[in-house]
N, C-alpha and C positions, 0 to 999 in steps of 0.2 A: 290314685289307683295304682296297685302294685303291678309288677311285671307279670306275675302269674295270672292276675285278674285280666290284664290286657290280652294275654295269650288265650285264655278261655273265651273271652269275648270274640276274638278273631276266629277261633274254632267254631263257635256258635254261628257267627255271621256267614262264614264260608259253608258250613254244613247246611244251614237253612237255605242259602242260595242254591246249592246243589240239589237239595230236596225239592225246592220250588220248581226248578227246571224239570226234574223228573216227574213231578205232578202234572205240569203242563203237557209234556210229551206223552205220558201214559194216557191221560184223559183225552187228549186229541186223537190218539190212536184207537182208543176204546170205542169210538163212535161206530165202527164197523162190527163190533161184537155185540150182538143182541140176543137176549133170552127173553122172549115175550116182546112187549112193545117198546121197551127202552134199552139203551145201551147199559151194559154192566160197567161198574167202575173198577178199575185196577189200581186206583191211587190210594186206597185206604191203607195199603201196606206202607208206603213212604210217609203217609200222615202219622201212622202209629210210630214209625221209627223216629220221626222228628219230634213228636210229642214226648216220647220216652227219653230221648237224648237231651232235648233242649227245653222242655217244659210247656206250660200252658200257652204262652204267647206264640211260640212256634207252632204248636198244634193248631191253634185257632187260625194263625196266618195261613198255614198249608191248606186247611179246610176252606178258608175264604178263597184262596187261589183256585182250588178245585171247583168251588161254586161258580167263580167267575168264568172258568173255561166251559163249564156246563151251560151257563147262560148264553155264551157266545156260540156254542156248537150244537146244543141238543135240547133246546127248550122252546122251539117254535110252536108246538101244539098248545102249550100252556100260555105262551106269550100272546097268542091270538085271542085268548079268553080274558086274561088279566095280566097286564104288565107289572103293576105293583105286587100282586099276589105271587107271580112267578119270581120276581127279583127277591122278595122277602123269603119265600120258601127255599129257593135254591141256595142263596147265600147263607141263610140260617142253618140249613141242614149240613152244609159243608163245615162252616165255622164251629158249630156245636159238636159235630163228630170229632174234630180235632181237639177241641177243648175238653170234652168228656173223656176222650181217650187218654189225654195227659193226666187228668185228675185221677182216673182209675189206676193208671200205671204208678203214679207217685204214692197213692194210698197203699199199694200192695208191694212195691219194689223192695222195701227193706225186709219183708218176710220171705219172699221168694220171687226172684226176678223173672223166671220162666212163667210162673203163674200170673205175674203182673202183666207180662206181654200177652198171654192168651186172653186175659180179662180185658185188657185195653183194646185188643183186636176185635173181640166180640162187642165191646161197648161202642167202638167206632162204627161198626156195621149196623148195629141196632139203632144207634142215634141217627145215623144217616137216613135209614129207612123210616124210622119212627117220626122224625121231623117232616119228612116228605109226606107221609100219610096224614099227619096233623095239618100240614099246609093244604093238602087236597081237600080235607074236611072243612077247613076254615074258609078257603078262598074259592074252591072249585066244586062244592058239593052238588050243585045242580047239574054241572057237567058230568060229574062222576055218576049221578043217577041216570043220565041219558046214555052214557057209555055202557053202564051196567045193563040197562034194558036192551041196548043194541047188541050186546054180547050174550044175551040170554040169561043174565043173572037177575034175580028178583030183588036183591039187596045190594046197595052201593058199597057197604062195608065189606061184604064178602067178595065183591068184584075187585075192590081196591087191594085186598090182601091176596086173593088167589089169582086174579086175572092181571092185575097191574104190576105188583111188586114181588109176588111169591117166589117165582123161579130166580129172578135177579137177586133177591135177598139171599136165598140159599147158596147161590154160586158165590156171591161176594163174601158171605160168612165163611163158607168152606175154604175159599182162597186165603182169607185172613188166618183162619185157624191152622190150615196146613202149612202156611209159611211162617207161623209163629216161631218155630225152631230157628229158621234163618234170621228172622227179625232179632231174636235174642242174641244170636251170634254176632250180628252187626253191632248191636248195642254194646255187647261185652268188648268187642274189638276196638270200637271207637273210644270207649271209656278208658281202655288201657293206654291208648295213644295220648290221651290228655294227661 
């Protein structure tokens, strides 16, 4: 291993550690910020930064950490229904959000870094919400039907999209897209330092 390679590994390790701490703190603080029934997540931004800077493994790791914090802090309603379904859904949505974000960024980065950041940020939010909805369908459909009826919706799918995740998704997507410029600057700055 060359000296340059060791230096890059240290940068990656330290950067991933810092971003991991940011994910834990932001998600722990986000519990009090609710739009609709669930807390919004503020950690998609550091997940996108880590995914873009350090690749697929870091993106997946940061997403997994995000999922673990959600399991610990904000999953009681689903845990009461199905522990395995909740664990699978929450960890998968976080991990896949980071992984997909990294893949999208790497696919577009050489063409246009700013567009790559926007696409990665959108992919992160869409994957996070999409996997959550898939998990609700696979593991909690009967409960979703009950909740939909209780909320006055005739259809569980409409309830899940409009009543359960709609506003949260729009806020999370908006935050990611609005902060894309800052994300791109962070990435550019860190890559210069390397």
